[in-house]
C-alpha positions in Angstrom: -3.3 21.6 -4.9 -2.1 18.1 -4.0 0.3 16.8 -1.4 1.3 13.3 -0.3 -1.2 11.7 -2.8 -4.2 13.7 -1.4 -6.0 16.6 -3.1 -6.5 19.5 -0.7 -7.9 22.2 -3.0 -9.2 22.1 -6.6 -10.3 24.5 -9.3 -11.3 24.0 -12.9 -11.8 25.8 -16.1 -14.2 25.0 -18.9 -14.0 26.5 -22.3 -17.1 26.7 -24.4 -17.0 28.1 -27.9 -14.5 30.8 -28.8 -13.3 32.9 -25.9 -12.0 36.5 -26.4 -9.4 36.2 -23.7 -7.8 33.6 -21.5 -8.9 33.2 -17.9 -7.1 31.0 -15.4 -8.9 29.3 -12.6 -8.9 30.9 -9.2 -7.0 29.5 -6.2 -9.6 26.7 -5.7 -11.6 25.6 -2.8 -11.0 23.1 -0.1 -12.4 19.6 -0.8 -14.1 17.6 1.9 -12.5 14.3 3.0 -9.2 14.9 1.3 -9.7 12.5 -1.7 -6.8 10.7 -3.3 -5.4 12.3 -6.5 -6.4 9.3 -8.6 -10.0 9.6 -7.3 -10.2 13.2 -8.4 -8.8 12.5 -11.8 -11.1 9.5 -12.2 -14.2 11.6 -11.4 -13.1 14.4 -13.8 -12.5 11.7 -16.5 -16.1 10.6 -16.1 -17.4 14.1 -16.7 -15.2 15.0 -19.6 -12.9 13.4 -22.1 -9.2 13.5 -21.9 -7.2 14.4 -25.1 -5.5 11.5 -26.8 -1.7 11.5 -26.4 0.2 13.4 -29.0 3.6 12.6 -30.5 5.4 14.6 -27.7 3.6 12.5 -25.1 5.0 9.3 -26.7 8.5 10.8 -27.0 8.5 11.8 -23.3 7.1 8.4 -22.2 9.8 6.6 -24.2 12.5 8.9 -22.8 11.3 8.2 -19.3 11.2 4.5 -19.8 14.7 4.3 -21.2 16.3 6.6 -18.6 20.0 5.7 -18.1 20.3 4.1 -21.5 22.8 5.8 -23.9 21.0 8.3 -26.1 21.8 6.5 -29.4 19.9 3.5 -28.1 16.9 5.5 -26.9 15.9 6.8 -30.4 14.9 5.1 -33.6 16.0 8.1 -35.7 17.4 11.7 -35.2 17.6 13.9 -38.3 17.9 17.6 -38.9 16.1 19.8 -41.3 16.1 23.6 -41.7 17.3 24.2 -38.1 14.8 21.8 -36.6 15.3 18.2 -35.4 13.1 15.3 -36.5 13.1 12.8 -33.7 11.5 9.3 -33.6 11.5 7.5 -30.3 11.4 3.8 -29.9 7.6 3.9 -29.4 5.9 6.7 -31.4 5.8 8.9 -34.4 8.0 11.7 -35.5 8.4 14.8 -33.5 9.8 18.0 -34.9 11.4 20.4 -32.4 14.3 22.8 -31.9 17.7 21.7 -30.8 17.3 23.7 -27.6 14.0 22.0 -26.8 15.5 18.5 -27.4 18.5 19.4 -25.2 16.0 20.3 -22.4 14.2 17.0 -22.8 17.5 15.1 -22.7 18.5 17.0 -19.5 15.3 16.2 -17.8 15.2 12.5 -18.8 18.9 11.6 -18.4 
């Protein structure tokens, strides 16, 4: 749990091998000294590896960076195929998604 840039409580979940069921972390425990959010993320990053960004990450980053620009200028291409959209942002690969999902992305990043 974070607020005003400080982490007040933290919990984690580690998955090893194949699990038979999903378990979410508990409510967390209070941290001493109220570390800054970036300090906690930096420490976690030293203990584990972060996944590489996927094509959706690139799409969302591009949509955020071009907020306020007309949608036609925010995308390299937008095509449809079998009820799905094929979207290519200005910086990134193709993303295949539904029209409803893309509408939600546009509403968030408009």
